[in-house]
C-alpha positions, 0 to 999 in steps of 0.5 A, spaced: 712 224 815 713 231 818 707 236 816 704 242 819 707 243 826 709 235 827 717 237 826 717 241 832 715 235 836 721 231 833 725 237 834 724 237 841 724 230 842 731 230 839 733 235 844 731 232 850 734 225 848 740 229 847 740 232 854 738 225 857 745 222 854 749 228 856 746 227 863 748 220 863 755 222 861 756 227 866 754 222 872 760 221 876 764 227 873 767 233 877 762 239 876 768 243 872 768 237 867 760 236 866 757 238 859 752 243 858 745 241 856 743 243 849 738 249 849 731 248 847 731 254 842 726 254 837 728 253 829 725 259 827 729 263 832 735 260 830 734 261 823 733 269 824 739 269 828 743 266 823 740 271 818 742 277 822 749 274 823 750 273 815 747 281 814 753 283 819 
């Protein structure tokens, strides 16, 4: 169960796991074909960004 700040632990673990998969997929690829890692933005920041975009 997620309560309090536990959701942040799950959030960042998921991002880190995705970045590991991206790193594995990038191995052996030329530099211009490599995928970028997922940035570790806080969900709260994403929420504010989305709200400001909607207001515009």
